[in-house]
N, C-alpha and C positions, 0 to 999 in steps of 0.2 A: 504493500500500500504506500510505503514511503517513496518508492520509485516513481509513482504517478505524480508526485509533486503536490503543491498546495492548491493549485488553481481549480481542480474540481470542487474542493470543499468551499473555497471562496465563492464559486459559482452557485452552489446550493444555498449558501447563506445570502448571497446577493439576490438570487431569485426569490428567496423568502421575503426579503425586504421589498422587492418589486411587487410581488403578489400582495403583500400586506398593505401597500399604498393604493392598490387598485380597489376602488369602492365596490366593484362587483364581487370581490373575494370575501367581503364580510363586514368591514368596519361601518359602511353606510347602513347596513341592516341592523347592526348592533346599536348604532346611534338612533335609528328610527324606533327600535324597541324601547330604548331608554326614554325617548321623548314621549312615546305613546303611553308608557306606564309611569312616567314622571319619576324615574328612579335611576341613579347611577349604578345601583346594584344590578339592574336589568342589563345594562351595558356590559358589565363585567361577567355576569353569568352566561351571556351569549357567546363569549369568546372561546371557552374550552370545547363545546360541542362543534363549533364551526371549524376549529383547528383540527379536531378529530376527523371530521368528514373530509377535509382537505388532505390530511395525511393519508387516509385510506385510498383516495383517488391516486395520489402520488405513488403509494406503495404498489398498487396494481400495475402501474406502468413499470416500476422498478423490477417487480417480480417477472413481468413479461420479458423485459430486456435480459434479465438473468437467465431465464429459461431458454431464450433464443441463443444467448451467448455460449451456452453449454454445448450446443449441437451445431451451430452455424458459425462460419467464419466471421471474424469481427468486422472486416471491410463490408461484407454483405449486410450485416446488421446496421452499420452506419449508413449505407446507401438506402436501405429500406426505410430507416428512420427519417432520413432527409426527405425522401419522397413523401412520406406520410405527413411530415411537418408542412411541406409546401401545399399539399392537397388540403390539409386541415385549415391552413391560412386562407386558401381560396374559398373554402366552404364557409368559414367564419366571416370573411369579408362579405360574402353574398347573402348568407342566411342568419348569421349569428345574432344580429340585432332583433330578429323576429322570434327567436326561441328563448324567451326569458322564463326562468323558473319562478313560480309564484308561491309564496308562503305567507300566510296571514300574520297579523300582529299578535295572535294568540298561540303561536307555535310554541311547542315545548322543546325540551332539550333534544329529544330524538328527532323532532322535525327540523331543528336547526342543523343537526349533523347531516341529515339526508339532503337538506337544501344545499349545504356547503359542498357535499360530495358531488351532487349533480352540477353545481356551478363550476367547480374545479374541473370536472370531467368535460363539461360542455365547452369550457374555455381552452381545453388542451393544456392545463397547467402542468400535468405530468410530462407531457411531450417536450416542454421547455427544458426539462432536466436531462434529456437524452444525450446532448453533447458531452456532458460530464459523466453521465451514468455508463455510457457505452464503453469507454476505455477502462473503467473500473470493474465492470461486470462481464467483460468478455476476455477471451484468451486465458492466460495463465492465472489471472486474478480470479477467474470464475471457477477455480478448482478448490475443493475442500471447504472446511467450515467457514473460512473467511468470506466465501461467496454470499453467506447469509448476513454476516455482520456489516459488510460494506453498504448494501442498499438500506439496511435498517439505520445505520449511522447517518446516511445521506438524508433519509426521510426525517429522522429526528432533528438534524441540524436545520434543515429547510423549514420544518414545522415550528421550531423554536424561534427562528428569525421572523417567520410569518406572524406568530402569536404576539411576539413583542411589538412588532411594528403595528399590527392591527389594533392592539390594545392602546398603544400610545396615541395613534391617530384618532381612534374612536373617543377616547377620553378628552383629547384636545378639542375635537369638534363639538362634543356634547357640552363641555364645561365653558369653553371660551370662544371658539371660532364661529360656530353655528353653521347651518347648512347653506347659508348665503354664499359661502366660498365656492360652491359648485356652480353658482350662476355667474360669478365674477370672472373666473378664469382658470378653472380646474383643467388639468390636462385631459385630453381625449384619450383615455386608456384603450378604448376599442381599436382606434387606428394604430396606436403605439403597439398594442398587443399583436394585431394582425401583421404589422411590419416585422416585429421581432420573430414571430413564428416563421414567416417566409424567409427572412434573412438567415436564421439558424438552419433551416432546412437546406437552403442553397449551399451554405458553408459545409454542411455534413456531406452533401452529394459531391462537392468539389474535392473534399479531402478523403473520401472513401477509398 
């Protein structure tokens, strides 16, 4: 694992930060719940189940990469992952804005986890980790007990960064900023997300 360098782990943490800043990944819903129920506690209680749902979505992608890496050449996995990312970016650009997951303000903990899982899966959150996961989960690294520890550590690091970022943003918006920030000049994460998916896919195809 040491031979792979630090960049994959920095990527997992950085993408956790990026996902945490994205309103669609949870902080906006947590703030909405807090405002609806008039409670900061509601904001905080919404965070763990949403992080769990996101982690499950990421883990399914990691497990799939691990399974493929054990039987398929690493270059083939990178090529297939790159093509999948580009296709997903095209789909999300064309149809993503029409397929919103709807959960009411009375959602419980299980409902929040399911909502987060579906949002992360629908946005292709796990696919964004593929450039860092593939070199760690294929070839010689995918042999032995370490093959299970690596994706678990990756998902754990990514989820911790996501949870910390989501919590900080949600509390800041709930306590001080207010939702007017979205009207004044918040980044269009849908376009940024689509571009990132496409760019990452193209880079994986080129380097396969």
